C-alpha positions in Angstrom: 8.6 10.1 -18.8 10.7 10.2 -15.6 14.3 11.1 -16.0 15.6 7.9 -14.4 13.1 5.5 -16.1 12.3 7.1 -19.5 10.6 4.0 -20.9 8.0 3.7 -18.0 5.3 5.9 -16.6 5.6 5.8 -12.9 3.0 7.4 -10.7 3.3 7.9 -7.0 -0.1 7.8 -5.3 -0.7 9.1 -1.7 -3.7 8.4 0.4 -4.2 11.1 3.1 -6.5 11.6 6.0 -6.0 14.3 8.7 -2.3 14.5 7.7 -1.8 18.3 7.9 1.4 17.8 10.0 3.1 15.3 7.6 1.7 15.5 4.1 4.0 18.2 2.8 7.1 16.3 4.1 5.8 13.2 2.5 5.5 14.9 -0.9 8.8 16.7 -0.6 10.7 13.5 0.1 9.6 11.9 -3.1 12.5 11.6 -5.6 10.9 13.5 -8.5 13.3 12.3 -11.1 11.9 8.8 -10.5 8.2 9.6 -11.0 6.2 11.1 -13.8 3.3 12.3 -11.6 2.2 12.5 -7.9 -1.5 12.2 -7.0 -2.8 12.8 -3.5 -6.3 11.8 -2.5 -7.6 13.6 0.6 -10.2 11.4 2.2 -12.5 14.2 3.4 -10.1 15.3 6.2 -11.4 17.4 9.0 -8.1 19.3 9.3 -6.2 21.4 6.8 -4.8 18.6 4.8 -6.6 19.6 1.6 -5.8 23.3 2.0 -2.1 22.4 2.2 -1.9 20.0 -0.7 -4.0 22.1 -3.1 -1.3 24.8 -3.0 1.6 22.5 -3.7 2.7 22.8 -7.4 3.1 19.9 -9.8 0.8 17.4 -8.1 -2.7 16.2 -8.8 -5.1 16.5 -6.0 -8.4 14.6 -5.4 -10.7 15.6 -2.6 -13.2 13.0 -1.7 -16.7 14.4 -0.9 -17.1 11.8 1.8 -14.8 9.6 3.8 -14.3 6.3 1.9 -11.7 4.8 4.3 -8.3 3.5 3.5 -9.4 0.8 1.0 -11.8 3.0 -0.8 -9.2 5.7 -1.1 -6.8 3.3 -2.7 -9.4 2.4 -5.3 -9.6 6.1 -6.2 -5.9 6.6 -6.6 -5.3 3.4 -8.5 -8.1 4.3 -10.9 -6.5 7.7 -11.4 -3.1 6.2 -12.1 -4.4 3.6 -14.5 -6.5 6.2 -16.4 -3.2 8.1 -16.9 -1.5 5.0 -18.4 0.8 4.3 -15.4 3.1 1.3 -15.9 4.1 1.3 -12.2 1.9 2.5 -9.4 3.4 3.3 -6.0 1.4 3.6 -2.8 2.4 5.9 0.0 0.5 7.1 3.1 0.3 10.8 3.9 1.4 10.3 7.5 5.0 10.0 6.3 5.5 6.7 8.2 7.0 5.2 5.1 10.2 6.7 3.6 9.5 8.1 0.1 13.2 8.2 -0.7 13.0 4.4 -1.1 11.0 4.7 -4.3 14.0 3.7 -6.5 14.4 0.5 -4.6 10.7 -0.4 -4.5 10.1 0.0 -8.3 13.3 -1.7 -9.4 12.1 -5.3 -9.3 9.1 -4.3 -11.5 11.4 -2.4 -13.9 13.6 -5.5 -14.1 10.7 -7.8 -14.8 11.3 -9.8 -11.7 8.1 -8.9 -9.8 4.5 -7.6 -10.2 4.1 -6.4 -6.6 6.8 -5.1 -4.3 6.3 -4.7 -0.6 8.3 -2.3 1.6 9.1 -4.5 4.6 9.6 -2.9 8.0 11.0 -6.1 9.3 13.8 -6.3 6.6 14.5 -2.7 7.3 15.8 -3.6 10.7 15.8 -1.5 13.9 12.0 -2.0 14.2 12.0 -1.3 17.9 14.4 1.6 17.6 12.0 3.0 15.0 9.1 2.8 17.5 7.1 -0.3 16.4 5.1 -1.4 19.5 5.8 -4.9 20.7 2.2 -6.1 20.3 2.3 -5.0 16.6 5.6 -6.8 16.0 4.3 -10.0 17.6 1.0 -9.8 15.8 2.6 -9.2 12.4 5.0 -12.1 13.0 2.1 -14.5 13.8 0.1 -13.3 10.8 3.1 -13.6 8.5 3.6 -17.2 9.6 -0.1 -18.0 8.8 0.0 -16.3 5.4 3.4 -17.7 4.4 2.3 -21.2 5.3 -0.9 -20.8 3.3 0.4 -18.9 0.3 3.7 -20.8 0.2 5.7 -17.6 0.3 8.5 -16.2 2.4 7.4 -12.6 2.9 8.2 -10.6 6.1 5.6 -7.8 6.2 2.2 -8.3 4.4 0.7 -5.5 6.5 3.0 -2.8 5.1 1.3 0.3 3.6 4.3 1.0 1.2 4.1 -0.9 -2.0 4.4 -0.8 -5.8 2.3 -2.6 -8.4 2.6 -3.2 -12.1 -0.1 -2.0 -14.5 -0.7 -5.6 -15.5 -1.4 -6.6 -11.9 -3.9 -3.8 -11.2 -5.7 -4.2 -14.5 -6.1 -8.0 -13.8 -7.1 -8.3 -10.2 -10.7 -7.2 -9.3 -9.6 -4.7 -6.6 -12.9 -2.9 -6.8 -14.6 -5.9 -5.2 -12.4 -5.5 -2.1 -13.6 -4.0 1.2 -13.2 -0.2 1.7 -11.6 -0.5 5.1 -8.1 -1.6 6.1 -8.8 -5.2 5.1 -8.5 -4.1 1.5 -4.7 -4.6 1.8 -5.0 -8.2 2.9 -7.6 -8.9 0.2 -5.3 -7.4 -2.5 -2.4 -9.6 -1.2 -4.6 -12.6 -1.5 -5.7 -11.6 -5.0 -2.0 -11.3 -6.0 -1.4 -14.9 -4.8 -4.7 -16.2 -6.2 -4.0 -14.8 -9.7 -0.4 -16.0 -9.6 1.4 -12.7 -9.7 5.0 -12.4 -8.3 5.9 -10.7 -5.1 9.2 -9.1 -4.1 10.2 -7.1 -1.0 12.7 -4.5 0.0 13.7 -3.3 3.5 12.5 0.1 4.6 13.1 1.9 7.9 10.4 1.8 10.6 9.1 5.3 11.3 6.6 5.7 14.2 6.5 9.2 15.6 4.0 11.8 16.9 1.9 12.9 14.0 2.2 9.6 12.2 -1.0 7.5 12.4 -0.7 4.2 14.2 -3.4 1.5 14.5 -4.3 1.0 18.1 -4.4 -2.4 19.9 -8.2 -3.0 19.5 -8.0 -2.2 15.7 -4.9 -4.4 15.4 -6.8 -7.3 16.9 -9.8 -6.7 14.5 -7.4 -6.5 11.6 -5.7 -9.7 12.7 -8.9 -11.7 12.9 -10.1 -10.4 9.5 -6.7 -11.3 8.0 -7.1 -14.9 9.2 -10.7 -14.9 7.8 -9.3 -13.7 4.5 -6.8 -16.5 4.5 -9.5 -19.0 5.2 -11.5 -17.6 2.2 -8.5 -18.2 0.0 -8.2 -21.8 1.2 -11.9 -22.4 0.4 -11.5 -20.9 -3.0 -8.4 -23.1 -3.8 -10.3 -26.3 -3.0 -13.3 -25.1 -4.9 -15.7 -25.1 -2.0 -16.6 -21.4 -2.0 -15.1 -18.5 -4.0 -15.6 -15.2 -2.2 -16.7 -12.2 -4.1 -13.3 -10.5 -4.1 -11.7 -13.4 -5.9 -14.3 -13.5 -8.7 -13.6 -11.9 -12.0 
């Protein structure tokens, strides 16, 4: 058990792809007294990511034989964490865009029994432009947040964040294996959380965009936005019993 939370098993999961410049810093910034294990899944990187992480002590390393994309890689690390009896599962990206030192804050609402999912909000963290967030990304996120909050009847500020924590109960209930393997996985899991009536919380995290950190380009952002709206529409159809999409079926 972790020193800070001896009655919970907390596992930090990291998805990594071509993160040779940042993966070691990401791992080193994790407060190890708050976690019981760290697992890194390298998504068949073409650089030296795997060579770097396999030599880091006291972590579990998974090397995907083929690239399964961001969503597919999340399925792999969540399966690993659940198979090791994790009570709380944290998601980080290997590009070090999200601050691992915020782990105590992101797990606390779950420890306190106040939430089942906690999102690290770049908006609540403040200084988003100083941190390097492009204006188009900020405006796009703001629009999508409005659509999602109106539909889901929530008041969240950053659904698109890649920094989050989940309870064991949540991940063993929602059918995340039915989600897409690409970046839309995140919006489908958000929708599943709402559909299956789990509780959200959010904490502020600093925005960190820098050379070496991956950043979705404008074209991909537009694609992501359109598919997010489509996912919201699927949720509406499911709620009024017209059509239940595969990812919302148990």
